C-alpha positions as MATLAB code, in Angstrom:
seq = 'MIYKLPLLALVASTAAHPPSYGHGPSHDDDLTVQTTSGSVHGKIDSAQPNVRQFLGIPFAQPPLGDLRWVAPQALSQPDAKVEATDIGPSCIQYFNTNSSSVYRNQVLEYNLQGLNRTGDISEDCLKLSVWAPTQGKGRGRGGRGKGRGWGGKGGKGNGLPVFIYFYGGGFSKSTLERRFERRLTKRSGTGGMNVPAQIPTQWVQRTQDHIVMSFNYRVNIFGHPNAPGLEDQNVGLLDQRRAVEWARDNIAAFGGDPERIVVWGQSAGSISVDYYSFVYPEDPIAAGMSLDSGTAFSDITSSDKAQSNFSFVASHVGCSGFGSDSSALLKCMRGVDALKINDFIATYAESAQQPGIGFSPVIDEKIVFSNYTERMLQGKQAKIVSTVRSRAAFHELTRSYAARHHRHKQRGRRPLRSLQRLRARSCTRRNRPSFNLLLPSNRISSSPPANRSRHLPLRVRRQLDQPFTSSMARSFPQLRAANAVRHSS';
ca = [
     145.274  166.048  171.676;
     148.548  164.063  170.951;
     147.501  161.321  173.640;
     145.102  159.836  171.116;
     146.140  157.150  169.102;
     144.447  155.333  166.538;
     142.061  152.519  166.984;
     142.679  150.540  164.305;
     144.919  147.978  166.332;
     141.811  147.251  167.913;
     139.551  146.785  165.267;
     141.670  144.955  163.326;
     141.542  141.628  164.912;
     138.028  141.401  164.060;
     139.133  141.193  160.513;
     142.040  138.790  160.775;
     140.870  135.855  160.251;
     137.902  134.214  157.926;
     134.614  134.231  159.027;
     133.511  130.871  160.776;
     129.720  130.148  160.715;
     128.376  127.877  163.303;
     125.399  125.981  163.420;
     124.021  127.234  166.758;
     121.047  126.509  168.655;
     117.768  127.544  167.409;
     116.324  131.175  167.413;
     114.081  130.278  170.808;
     117.063  129.112  172.820;
     119.319  131.603  171.509;
     116.866  134.460  172.351;
     117.134  133.722  176.244;
     119.686  134.748  177.720;
     120.801  134.880  181.549;
     121.998  137.903  183.149;
     122.536  139.553  186.646;
     119.298  141.361  185.326;
     117.274  138.455  185.237;
     116.421  135.845  182.323;
     116.057  138.408  179.065;
     114.158  137.135  176.433;
     114.539  139.115  173.060;
     113.401  138.986  169.414;
     114.265  138.735  166.091;
     112.427  141.173  163.509;
     111.556  139.656  159.977;
     113.032  142.326  158.137;
     116.501  142.093  160.116;
     116.296  138.258  160.489;
     120.077  137.793  161.483;
     119.981  139.972  164.597;
     119.139  139.290  167.958;
     117.698  142.379  169.724;
     117.349  142.597  173.330;
     115.940  145.831  174.220;
     114.687  147.444  177.292;
     117.104  145.821  179.847;
     117.442  147.152  183.230;
     120.552  148.057  184.441;
     120.430  149.647  187.625;
     117.584  150.260  190.382;
     114.929  152.682  189.243;
     116.279  156.197  190.172;
     112.652  156.757  191.692;
     111.795  158.669  195.228;
     114.491  158.602  197.639;
     116.933  157.284  195.042;
     116.176  160.305  192.572;
     119.768  162.333  192.571;
     121.699  159.100  193.920;
     124.313  157.402  192.167;
     122.895  154.360  190.031;
     122.156  151.461  192.705;
     123.775  148.040  191.076;
     120.785  145.837  190.244;
     120.960  141.845  191.092;
     117.959  140.157  190.291;
     119.171  137.018  188.496;
     115.870  135.306  189.170;
     113.765  137.518  187.359;
     111.917  137.549  184.050;
     112.978  140.352  181.393;
     110.685  140.582  178.248;
     113.431  142.418  176.167;
     111.217  143.346  172.995;
     110.717  146.961  173.182;
     113.194  150.005  173.907;
     111.030  151.642  176.104;
     111.181  155.460  176.767;
     114.013  157.687  177.162;
     115.070  159.664  180.518;
     112.987  162.642  181.184;
     114.076  165.600  178.912;
     112.004  167.931  176.646;
     112.426  169.095  172.582;
     112.718  172.695  172.027;
     109.583  173.255  170.100;
     110.697  176.999  169.583;
     113.652  176.159  167.794;
     114.345  176.367  164.175;
     116.841  173.844  163.785;
     116.964  171.451  160.979;
     116.767  168.900  163.375;
     113.009  170.036  164.186;
     112.010  171.120  160.240;
     113.794  168.658  158.003;
     116.035  165.721  159.530;
     114.400  163.966  161.882;
     116.198  160.765  162.341;
     118.145  162.508  164.962;
     115.292  162.996  167.390;
     113.564  160.604  169.834;
     111.472  158.170  167.626;
     112.133  160.191  164.985;
     109.475  162.990  166.150;
     109.625  167.078  166.102;
     108.247  166.978  169.577;
     109.397  165.025  173.011;
     109.209  161.310  172.694;
     107.760  158.931  175.400;
     110.417  159.836  178.614;
     110.258  158.333  181.918;
     112.228  158.482  185.259;
     112.392  154.637  185.272;
     114.549  154.818  182.417;
     118.190  153.278  183.367;
     117.449  150.504  180.442;
     119.840  149.468  178.056;
     119.838  147.160  174.681;
     121.755  144.736  173.337;
     122.242  143.799  169.195;
     123.860  140.824  168.620;
     124.219  138.408  165.236;
     122.882  135.124  164.955;
     125.001  134.051  162.603;
     128.116  133.603  165.124;
     130.567  135.059  162.959;
     133.263  135.207  165.137;
     136.759  136.083  164.520;
     138.344  135.542  168.472;
     142.035  135.882  169.098;
     142.412  132.353  169.189;
     142.271  131.952  165.292;
     139.483  130.420  162.448;
     136.716  129.094  164.427;
     137.424  129.942  167.884;
     134.815  133.058  167.773;
     131.265  132.726  169.079;
     128.239  134.486  168.248;
     125.745  132.370  170.150;
     124.350  133.767  173.372;
     126.304  132.243  176.368;
     129.284  131.098  174.252;
     131.333  133.978  174.374;
     133.791  135.413  176.650;
     137.580  136.600  177.310;
     139.212  136.110  173.829;
     136.909  134.387  171.665;
     133.786  136.540  171.591;
     132.995  139.405  169.093;
     134.279  143.356  169.647;
     131.326  144.971  171.686;
     130.741  148.803  170.903;
     128.790  150.750  173.653;
     127.425  153.817  172.264;
     127.194  156.699  174.424;
     124.663  159.223  172.862;
     124.670  163.117  172.577;
     122.155  165.783  172.861;
     124.246  168.398  175.021;
     123.361  166.791  178.230;
     119.494  168.102  177.402;
     120.839  171.699  178.946;
     117.853  174.307  178.681;
     119.861  177.476  178.527;
     121.881  178.988  175.693;
     124.525  180.011  177.971;
     127.424  180.310  175.845;
     128.307  180.075  172.323;
     129.318  176.590  172.531;
     126.227  175.265  174.777;
     124.024  176.812  172.171;
     125.579  174.209  169.262;
     124.628  171.361  171.463;
     121.405  172.591  173.089;
     118.895  173.812  170.399;
     117.791  170.452  169.841;
     116.960  169.498  173.584;
     115.117  166.252  173.786;
     117.116  164.312  171.490;
     118.885  161.692  173.915;
     118.380  158.277  174.112;
     118.089  154.956  172.607;
     114.896  155.260  170.631;
     117.028  157.679  167.908;
     116.341  156.053  164.368;
     119.620  157.316  163.108;
     121.226  155.764  165.837;
     119.567  152.187  166.313;
     122.375  149.944  164.460;
     120.006  146.821  163.647;
     120.975  147.012  159.609;
     124.785  147.403  160.701;
     124.780  144.464  162.786;
     122.594  142.372  160.025;
     125.026  143.486  157.083;
     128.321  142.541  159.226;
     127.631  139.660  161.526;
     130.888  140.340  163.349;
     130.358  142.548  166.619;
     127.856  143.367  169.029;
     126.341  146.892  169.586;
     125.383  148.045  172.852;
     123.541  151.150  173.899;
     121.675  152.789  176.800;
     120.121  155.721  178.777;
     121.260  157.666  180.833;
     120.227  160.774  183.176;
     120.458  164.432  181.893;
     119.508  167.898  182.863;
     118.326  168.654  186.134;
     117.843  164.917  186.882;
     121.902  164.101  185.487;
     123.328  166.881  186.921;
     121.299  168.637  189.554;
     123.830  170.803  191.237;
     122.259  170.790  194.215;
     123.561  171.747  197.722;
     123.746  168.761  199.930;
     124.185  166.417  197.268;
     127.384  163.788  197.342;
     127.069  163.443  193.807;
     126.207  166.129  191.365;
     127.029  164.104  188.081;
     124.834  161.078  188.391;
     123.957  160.869  184.769;
     127.991  160.214  184.042;
     127.755  157.558  187.034;
     124.844  156.349  185.076;
     127.360  155.563  182.284;
     129.880  153.771  184.295;
     127.200  151.565  185.517;
     126.035  150.317  182.195;
     129.711  149.811  181.240;
     130.158  147.393  184.528;
     127.019  145.768  183.116;
     128.621  145.135  179.982;
     131.629  143.599  181.608;
     129.293  141.162  183.591;
     127.124  140.290  181.202;
     128.149  140.803  177.616;
     129.927  137.340  177.179;
     126.286  135.775  177.594;
     125.444  137.473  174.254;
     128.652  136.279  172.347;
     130.581  139.352  173.167;
     134.158  139.855  174.341;
     134.718  141.802  177.637;
     138.306  142.581  176.888;
     137.477  143.941  173.777;
     134.672  146.738  174.524;
     134.926  150.121  172.751;
     133.021  153.012  174.554;
     132.081  155.229  171.675;
     130.525  158.904  171.954;
     129.095  161.395  169.651;
     128.900  164.830  170.738;
     128.065  165.647  174.579;
     128.526  161.215  174.529;
     131.975  162.169  173.127;
     132.832  164.389  176.326;
     131.374  161.886  178.368;
     133.740  159.083  176.898;
     136.702  161.530  177.360;
     135.585  162.352  181.252;
     135.361  158.619  181.648;
     138.737  158.067  180.472;
     140.224  160.352  183.186;
     137.919  158.742  186.068;
     138.898  155.516  185.433;
     142.343  155.684  184.475;
     143.484  152.070  186.391;
     140.184  150.210  185.695;
     138.337  151.510  182.682;
     137.329  148.529  181.718;
     137.222  149.666  177.684;
     139.803  148.400  175.497;
     139.370  151.524  173.458;
     137.792  154.836  172.839;
     136.145  156.503  170.037;
     135.229  160.190  170.223;
     133.293  162.321  167.587;
     132.762  165.642  168.006;
     133.819  166.484  172.031;
     136.361  166.139  174.186;
     136.894  166.635  177.963;
     138.186  170.441  176.821;
     135.180  171.173  175.467;
     133.531  174.313  177.242;
     130.109  172.868  178.970;
     130.706  172.399  182.281;
     127.716  174.156  184.716;
     128.696  177.967  185.863;
     126.535  178.109  188.701;
     128.691  177.764  191.392;
     126.352  179.631  193.951;
     124.155  176.330  192.608;
     120.951  178.436  192.117;
     119.488  177.234  189.328;
     118.018  173.970  191.412;
     116.680  176.603  194.074;
     115.137  178.760  191.139;
     113.611  175.455  190.039;
     112.490  174.180  193.418;
     110.744  177.410  194.184;
     108.502  176.952  190.984;
     107.400  173.556  191.841;
     106.380  173.932  195.262;
     109.441  173.543  197.265;
     110.629  177.019  198.690;
     111.237  178.515  202.110;
     113.745  176.008  203.337;
     116.669  178.699  203.822;
     119.965  176.590  204.084;
     118.441  173.590  205.272;
     119.534  171.179  202.125;
     117.952  168.309  203.338;
     114.568  169.679  203.728;
     114.753  170.737  199.890;
     116.242  167.547  198.695;
     113.196  165.593  200.493;
     110.703  167.802  199.153;
     112.237  167.730  195.462;
     112.104  164.426  195.415;
     108.420  164.107  196.166;
     107.674  166.489  193.021;
     106.506  164.627  189.955;
     109.491  164.283  187.597;
     107.156  165.419  184.597;
     106.192  168.543  186.774;
     109.717  169.736  187.316;
     110.928  168.762  183.311;
     107.865  170.510  182.204;
     108.565  174.097  184.035;
     112.112  173.537  182.951;
     111.194  173.240  179.258;
     108.161  176.306  179.704;
     110.930  178.580  181.299;
     113.609  177.623  178.527;
     111.172  178.005  175.632;
     109.714  181.650  177.234;
     113.498  182.747  176.748;
     113.354  184.790  180.137;
     116.255  185.913  181.822;
     118.307  184.787  183.636;
     118.541  181.355  181.875;
     118.643  178.317  183.891;
     120.558  175.192  182.948;
     122.191  171.563  183.949;
     125.207  170.294  182.859;
     128.260  168.226  184.381;
     129.372  169.969  187.361;
     133.075  170.645  187.802;
     133.290  168.482  191.502;
     136.961  166.881  190.948;
     135.672  163.429  191.438;
     133.893  163.147  187.991;
     134.902  166.151  186.194;
     137.993  167.724  186.814;
     139.034  171.483  186.360;
     142.309  170.893  184.731;
     142.478  168.154  182.118;
     146.041  169.142  180.777;
     147.479  168.878  184.160;
     145.705  165.221  184.702;
     147.096  164.267  181.383;
     150.528  165.387  181.953;
     150.514  163.145  185.195;
     149.316  160.398  183.196;
     145.901  160.006  185.031;
     144.004  158.779  182.457;
     143.015  155.241  180.607;
     146.075  153.993  178.858;
     144.008  152.534  175.738;
     144.015  153.304  172.231;
     141.682  155.900  170.792;
     140.288  158.053  168.220;
     139.200  161.913  168.343;
     137.107  163.045  165.166;
     134.977  165.853  164.441;
     131.522  165.940  162.277;
     131.403  169.563  162.800;
     131.958  170.362  159.287;
     129.114  168.148  157.826;
     126.453  168.657  160.587;
     126.875  172.824  159.820;
     127.116  171.867  155.966;
     123.595  169.885  156.380;
     121.957  173.227  158.342;
     123.253  175.083  155.269;
     121.341  173.033  152.408;
     118.891  172.908  154.921;
     118.092  176.671  154.908;
     118.686  177.163  151.389;
     116.031  173.890  150.774;
     113.334  175.710  152.977;
     113.597  178.940  151.260;
     113.410  177.099  148.162;
     110.462  175.823  149.126;
     108.887  179.103  150.550;
     109.454  180.635  147.138;
     107.476  177.822  145.211;
     110.962  176.742  143.606;
     112.234  173.450  142.843;
     113.970  171.926  146.126;
     117.754  171.569  146.238;
     118.719  168.330  144.594;
     122.124  168.146  147.167;
     119.640  168.219  149.934;
     117.507  165.534  148.479;
     120.350  163.384  148.119;
     121.589  164.552  151.746;
     118.467  163.614  153.415;
     117.975  160.428  151.400;
     121.416  159.255  152.443;
     121.275  160.732  155.885;
     120.660  158.234  157.614;
     121.043  155.135  154.778;
     123.529  153.580  152.176;
     121.695  150.379  151.324;
     119.563  151.237  154.317;
     122.212  151.297  156.854;
     122.279  153.726  159.603;
     124.718  156.761  159.511;
     125.796  156.300  162.875;
     127.176  152.728  161.414;
     129.909  154.273  159.062;
     131.849  156.321  161.582;
     134.230  153.505  162.394;
     135.443  151.576  159.051;
     137.755  149.044  159.416;
     140.665  149.893  157.151;
     140.702  153.829  157.179;
     140.706  156.586  159.440;
     138.417  159.685  158.664;
     137.149  162.729  159.895;
     134.976  163.680  157.079;
     131.621  162.320  156.311;
     131.526  158.826  154.649;
     131.978  159.139  150.924;
     128.534  157.750  149.805;
     127.337  161.068  151.595;
     129.952  163.542  150.693;
     130.534  162.374  146.717;
     127.174  164.559  146.014;
     128.301  167.417  147.294;
     130.497  170.064  145.547;
     134.140  169.617  144.967;
     134.751  173.115  146.896;
     132.604  171.575  149.586;
     134.135  168.419  149.697;
     137.938  169.705  149.938;
     136.509  171.710  153.122;
     135.304  168.473  154.757;
     138.821  166.969  154.339;
     140.467  170.273  155.238;
     140.179  169.384  159.067;
     142.180  165.833  158.710;
     144.670  166.961  156.403;
     145.633  170.217  158.227;
     145.758  169.278  161.720;
     145.907  165.536  162.661;
     147.810  164.396  159.771;
     150.541  166.809  160.532;
     150.735  165.325  164.121;
     150.708  161.688  163.707;
     152.718  159.287  161.223;
     149.576  156.760  161.331;
     147.313  159.143  160.478;
     149.304  160.082  157.349;
     149.695  156.661  156.464;
     145.703  156.263  156.755;
     145.072  159.612  155.267;
     147.106  158.332  151.865;
     144.944  155.290  152.187;
     141.684  157.158  152.186;
     142.448  159.513  149.406;
     143.900  156.551  147.301;
     140.547  154.522  147.436;
];
């Protein structure tokens, strides 16, 4: 995809000036921030004393009742008091307990709450979280000392850069319809803010020079219903836009720069970020994008052109006999408990009955398009710097080692040392999340961070480097230079 450019120019500005440590207000004062969602009071964890955490802030009206399967509605409650000290439940989804995936048996850090079952879920889930430094290590465009890390003192040009993370999870589809989708859906029930490997507290604690925001968005039948009579079929993708708009309007209050926002996604989140660039070419809000393992060209859209999956689910939860009356069908389905709908989809999927049902992004020529090559050639995408990378090689390697490790345990043999090291470092190097290592400030790499790959056989390390050197490096002079730096370090 030759239209993507390196993101180094954007993030380099955060390292252009030496740190300027300020003596800000007391922690108590700094933990209360005024936003459009209300007066938000966060917390500081004693284990990470230099990170202000604002967890579970509502960014849209709860999508309940008549607002189920409706685009997210703006929330304006400046007089409300929000106790933002807990991430709260994720959006409705389920964990496939029949899966033999490594994510169920060995590597739980990528599941909701680190569990091998469905974590806390709720339909009232449109919340976001902000992790901001306490030290005010701002490096704004205006030069040394211009930056602001203290709440309420950020702003255009002199706040900290902001990363907005779009998590993956295959849009929590419940079927195995196509080969690509199988890779994304074997671990349904993993999408949300409360995933241990994706919580950036330790990253912000260590660097003190950027802000991270993550948020929940609707998935599965609640995010992509593909139901007759609906105005919007991709409300989960619209949730993402609403969250970015909230950041534009409020992130300065946390010390961030609304003009230096990077939207960053992994897997289904990466696909979402690429979708985003084509939907809002004239007003992306973000100044940069980072895509890890997925683009708009990934084959994940719904194949249910007859919209029969929604009707099938409806008929099994007490909403049948409406014929072509889509309004009556929707009214009935909006009255059904969300967990009842979710439980049926989970049970049906785990039973492996045929035909399979699934709910994923729907081509509507409004949010998801049928021909991205054409739109790209017409210039209908955001003109912002971007990176595109694939983590597939490393994840396949992890699964391979996990399978061998499991066989060794069954046979009473000593577990593989390589997997032990992989697991020990899968989320940490000096206790930092692996999620935090994907955007190094001085290099570009599509292979795993050095601390993880160095313990693997040389043959494997060369395979991990191959996708970068054989494809991307030949296409971009900038990437060739970055690749030379990476191998010389």
